[in-house]
N, C-alpha and C positions, 0 to 999 in steps of 0.2 A: 864258576866264572861262564860268561855268556858266551854264545857264538857272536863273532862278528857278523858286523850289517853285510848284506848282500845288496852288491849294484844291482840299481834299477833304471829299468830302460825310461828315458822321458822322450815324448816328444811333442813340445809346446810351439805353439807360435803365438808368444806373449805379446799384446800392442801395450799394455803397460803393467807393472807392478804394482801399484799402489792405489787402493778406492778408500774415500772416507766419505762419511756422511754433507750432506751441502749443507752451508751458511751456519758450519762450527769451526772454528778457528783450530787449528793443528795445535797450538798449544796446551788446548783443552780438551784433547782427545786421547783417550790410551790405545795402544795400538795391540791388534792382535796378527801374529808372525803363523803365515800358510805355508809349510816346506814345499817344496817344490815338487816332492813327490806324491805331496797331499792333493796339488793342485793337479797334476798328473789323473791322479785316479778321479777326482770329479769331473774332469775333461772325458775320461773313458766313459765311466757310470752315468752321469747325468747330461753331458752334451748328445757325445754316443750313443748312450742307450745300451751300451754292452753287458754283459751278464758278468758277476765276477769272476768267474771261471777264466771267462776269454778275455777279461780285461787284465787279469792276473799272467795270463802269459804272455801278454804284450809288455807287460811290464817286466818280464824275467822273474815273478815272486809268486810265492804259494798263493794259493785262495783265501785262507786263514789272514794270513798278512795283508794281503789286498783290502780284505773285508776289516782291518784294526785300522789301516790308513785312511779309510775312507769314511769308517765313523768319527776319527778324527777329524779330517775334514771339514763333515758336516757339521759338529759340534763347534769347532771354531768360527765357520762362515754364522752359524744361527744364534752365535753369541755376538759375533759382530752388526750383525741386525738387529737384532731386538735389544740388545744394549746400547745400541750408537756408537761403536767403536772402528775405528778405521782397521784397515785389513792390507797389511803388507804380503807380498810374495815372496819369500827369502829365493831368490835365486843367485846368487853370486856368479856362477858361469854365466848366465844371461844379463850380466848387469851393463856391459859395455855393445854387446849385440843381442836386443832381445826377439830377434825373427831366427833364432837357430832352431834346426830342426833335430835332428838324433842326438841325444847325450846320455851318457849314464852317470849317475850321481850314486854317492855313497851316503848313507847312513847312520 
């Protein structure tokens, strides 16, 4: 039996939750879904330049878990960019109000 997933602290200020290649109709695109914790990991590591240990503390998770999350996120983003796919940020709790601040999400 696996351990239950730990809640992760997420602090995003999303302006949009969907990105797609320009000039290609939505009906012709496949979609990749980036989970909200993966987006938060990208924000902390790539945008803010935090080390994995510091970013993991901010999210309330272990460093190895953070490493797994950021690796998954980078792979999804690379696939979307290289293969010309749409990228959707799965943020159900942000759906109505995208400018939320601190939220805890379960994975």
